[in-house]
C-alpha positions as CSV (number, residue, x, y, z in Angstrom):
1,M,-9.8,2.6,6.8
2,L,-7.0,5.4,6.8
3,P,-3.4,3.9,6.8
4,T,-0.8,5.6,8.9
5,K,2.0,5.2,6.5
6,P,1.9,5.4,2.6
7,M,1.1,2.1,0.9
8,L,0.6,0.8,-2.6
9,V,-2.7,-0.9,-3.3
10,E,-5.3,-1.4,-6.7
11,T,-8.4,-2.4,-6.7
12,F,-9.2,-6.2,-6.7
13,A,-10.7,-6.0,-10.4
14,E,-7.9,-4.2,-11.6
15,Y,-4.8,-6.0,-10.0
16,L,-5.6,-9.3,-8.0
17,P,-2.2,-9.3,-5.7
18,L,-2.3,-5.7,-4.8
19,G,-6.2,-5.8,-4.2
20,R,-6.3,-8.0,-1.2
21,F,-5.5,-7.0,2.6
22,V,-5.1,-8.9,6.0
23,V,-5.2,-7.2,9.2
24,R,-3.3,-8.8,12.1
25,D,-3.3,-8.0,15.9
26,M,-1.0,-9.8,18.4
27,R,0.0,-12.4,15.7
28,Q,-3.6,-13.1,14.9
29,T,-5.6,-12.5,11.9
30,V,-8.6,-10.4,12.6
31,A,-9.8,-9.2,9.1
32,V,-9.3,-10.2,5.5
33,D,-11.1,-8.5,2.6
34,V,-10.7,-7.2,-0.7
35,I,-10.4,-3.5,-2.3
36,K,-13.3,-2.2,-4.0
37,S,-12.4,1.2,-4.6
38,V,-9.3,3.3,-4.1
39,N,-9.0,7.3,-3.6
40,K,-5.8,8.0,-5.4
41,K,-3.6,10.9,-4.4
42,H,-0.8,12.9,-6.3
43,P,2.4,11.6,-4.5
44,T,3.7,15.2,-3.6
45,G,6.1,15.6,-0.8
46,A,7.1,12.1,-0.7
47,K,10.4,11.0,1.3
48,V,13.0,9.8,-0.8
49,T,15.3,7.2,1.0
50,K,18.7,6.9,0.7
51,A,18.3,3.4,-0.9
52,A,16.2,4.8,-3.5
53,T,18.6,7.6,-4.2
54,K,21.4,5.1,-5.0
55,S,19.4,2.7,-6.9
56,G,18.2,5.8,-9.2
57,A,22.0,6.8,-9.7
58,K,22.9,3.5,-11.4
């Protein structure tokens, strides 16, 4: 599965809360699973939001 937007995930074995996901369609649950492996990428070219800029200045 390839996400259309950046998302933060970990494997289920490393961090339980970030290692699960649910797929919903038309307000119905269509899939539930755990993450077994992650292909990590370096966050180059990431977009910085105005809120992130303001919180970093404090």
